[in-house]
TIMIVEX-239981 format. One record per atom (N, C-alpha, C): x, y, z. Coordinates in steps of 0.02 Angstrom, whole numbers, plus 50000, padded with zeros to 5 digits. Example, Ala and Ser with C-alpha at 12.3 -4.5 7.8 and 13.67 -1.06 7.14 Angstrom:
<atoms>
506604971650390506154977550390506604983550390506424988850354506844994750357506455000250394
</atoms>
This chain:
<atoms>
493725404452991494025397953003493665394253058493455397953111493095394853166492425391953143492105395353096491465392953070491565386253035492115385552997492255379352961492375373653010492745374953065492865369853116492215367653148491785372453162491145370853195490715366653147490715368353083490325364553035490585357353028491245356653026491545349853020491385345753082491465348653141491305345053203490575343053204490135347653184489425346153183489265340553135489595340653077489475335353027489715328553054490285328453086490555322253113490095319553169489855323953210489395321853264488745319153235488485322553185487855320453154487935313653120488485312753085488615306353052488695300853103489065302353157489165297353210488505295453242488075300253257487425298753287486985294953239487025296753175486625293253125486835285953118487485284753118487735277853113487525273953175487575277053233487375273653294486635271953294486225276553269485505275253264485365269653216485725269453159485635264053111485815257353142486345257253180486555251053211486035248653261485745253253299485265251353350484595249053321484435251153260483795249353232483825243053190484415240253181484475234053142484175228253183483775224053150483485218453186484025213553209483935211053268484405206153295484165199253276484575195753239484395188953219484895184253251484635179453285485065174353315484825167653293485305163453279485135156653261485075152553325484605147953327484565143753387485215139853394485465139453454486085135853464485935128753485486095124353441486035117253457486745114653466486895112653526487575110253539487675103753500488205103553459488345097353423488525091853472488395085753451488555080253496489305080253507489495080153569490195080253587490475073253583490905072053537491225065553533491975066453538492305061353563493035061753568493335057253514493925058853492494255054753442494705049653476495015045453436495425039953463496025042553503496325047953480496895050753516496695053353585496115056753588495875059053653495715053253700495435047853672495295041953712495935038953740496455038653699497105036053722497375040353778497315046953772497565051453824497195050353890496535049353886496145048053946496365041453978496465036353936496675029753961497365030153993497825033653960498505034353988498505038254053498075043154058498015046954120497755042554176497275038154158496975033654207497485028554232497905026054187498405020954206499055024054232499075030654235499675034254258500275032954212500145032754146500665031954097500685024954068501185023654028501275017053998501305017453923501245011653891501285011053818500625007953794500295011453747499675008753718499865002953673499604997053688499774991053649499224989053600498614991453612498054989553568497494994653577497184996253521496595000753522496074998053474495464997453498494914995353455494335000153463493985001353408493375005253410492795000453401492345000353449491774995753448491134999853446490664997853403490015001153402489474995853410489074996553462488534991853475487894995853485487384994453445486734997753449486805005353446487255007753404487345014953396487785018253449488005014353498488445017153550489165015153534489585020253527490275019053507490725019653569491215015053574491695015453629492375013453603492885015453641493575013553627493795008553679494095003053657494404998253703495154999053695495485000953748496195002453745496574998153795497114994953771497554990953814498214994753823498464994753885499074998453901499524993953942500164993953926500664990453966501064995754004501104994854070501484999654111501844995754166502504995554161502934991654205502714984354203502504981454258502294974454260501544973654259501184978754236500454978554239500154979854170499624976154155499234977054094498574980254113498384985754079497764989254093497304988654032496664987754045496154987953993495644993254012495564998153967495135003753982494635004453925493995004753942493465005953893493215013053905493175016953850492985023953855492405025353807491885028553833491305030553792491525035953744491415034853679491645039553628491225045953626490625045853652490215051853649490325056353709490555053653766490635057753826491345057953852491755053053835492425052553863492435049353931491865046853953491805043654019492125036754017492465034954071492765028354077492205023354095492115018454052491595013454062491865007454101492505005754089492794999954122493545001254132493804999154189494514999754202494734993354238495124989254203495384982954231496144983254230496444980254281497174979754281497364972854305497914970354278498164963754298498904963254284499214958054308499924956954298500054954754226500604957354198500804955154132501134948354138501014944154089501324937554087501884937754036502474936054057503054935854011503204928653995503214927053932503404920253910504124920453886504544916953922505254916653903505394909553880505614909053818505764902553790506514901553788506744895553810507464894053809507654890853745
</atoms>
């Protein structure tokens, strides 16, 4: 019985070593990593704009592309202030941030 145990252990060790050797001799192939262009979507642009204005309600969103450069123009109303935020669609960087008083027209 001991001989059978020794043979089984030896076979398992040999198979394990053989598999390990096969794994180590396999050629390593790696694809060059080209980072895809990081672009943000309209929802992400709105979140950036809302974070910049410290909250509010998005009243208008436009996507503008000029000479291959895409940006989001976002208008936000927050309390008595109107914010206009331009965000670069490829980087998420804030290109412009304007704020002004909202004008309320009340008709009698």
